[in-house]
C-alpha positions in Angstrom: 0.0 0.0 0.0 1.4 3.4 -0.9 2.2 5.8 1.9 -0.1 8.7 2.5 2.5 11.1 1.1 2.4 9.3 -2.2 -1.3 9.4 -2.2 -1.3 13.1 -1.5 1.1 13.5 -4.5 -1.4 11.7 -6.7 -4.0 14.3 -5.8 -1.7 17.4 -6.2 -3.8 18.6 -9.2 -7.1 17.9 -7.5 -9.0 19.8 -4.9 -10.4 18.8 -1.6 -13.6 20.3 -0.2 -13.0 23.4 1.9 -15.4 21.9 4.4 -12.9 19.1 5.3 -11.1 19.7 8.6 -7.4 19.0 8.9 -8.2 15.8 10.7 -10.7 14.6 8.0 -8.3 14.9 5.1 -5.8 12.2 6.3 -8.8 10.1 7.1 -10.2 10.5 3.6 -6.9 9.6 2.1 -6.6 6.5 4.2 -10.1 5.4 3.1 -9.1 6.0 -0.5 -5.9 4.1 -0.1 -7.5 1.2 1.8 -10.2 0.9 -0.9 -8.0 1.6 -3.9 -9.5 -1.2 -5.9 -12.9 0.5 -5.8 -11.6 4.0 -6.9 -8.9 3.0 -9.4 -7.9 0.3 -11.9 -4.7 -1.6 -11.5 -1.7 0.6 -11.1 -3.4 3.7 -12.5 -3.3 6.8 -10.3 -6.6 7.4 -8.5 -8.7 9.7 -10.6 -6.5 9.3 -13.6 -8.2 6.3 -15.2 -7.9 6.3 -19.0 -9.7 4.3 -21.6 -13.1 4.3 -20.0 -14.5 7.4 -21.6 -18.1 7.2 -22.8 -20.4 9.4 -24.8 -24.0 10.0 -23.9 -26.5 10.9 -26.6 -29.9 12.4 -25.7 -32.9 11.4 -27.8 -34.7 14.5 -26.6 -34.6 17.9 -28.3 -34.2 21.2 -26.6 -35.8 22.6 -24.5 -35.0 19.7 -22.2 -37.6 18.6 -19.7 -37.0 19.8 -16.1 -35.7 16.4 -15.0 -32.8 16.7 -17.5 -32.0 20.3 -16.6 -31.5 19.8 -12.9 -28.1 18.9 -11.5 -27.6 15.2 -10.5 -26.8 16.3 -7.0 -27.2 19.6 -5.2 -23.5 20.4 -4.8 -20.0 18.7 -4.8 -19.0 17.1 -1.6 
């Protein structure tokens, strides 16, 4: 398992929520490290998975119905 410093390095380009406390960030990193198989593929860096891009095509014309215009979740965690 990679040390937390290595994991922090993997996320150097990413951003963490500003609501995380200084105690929560290491806890989050430990959870990601311990469950790496869920959040990554093989030896790829977490969040840097390539080759799994998809394209979505809507069969509905504009204006889209309200269900398609609303965000999938209220805000980023």
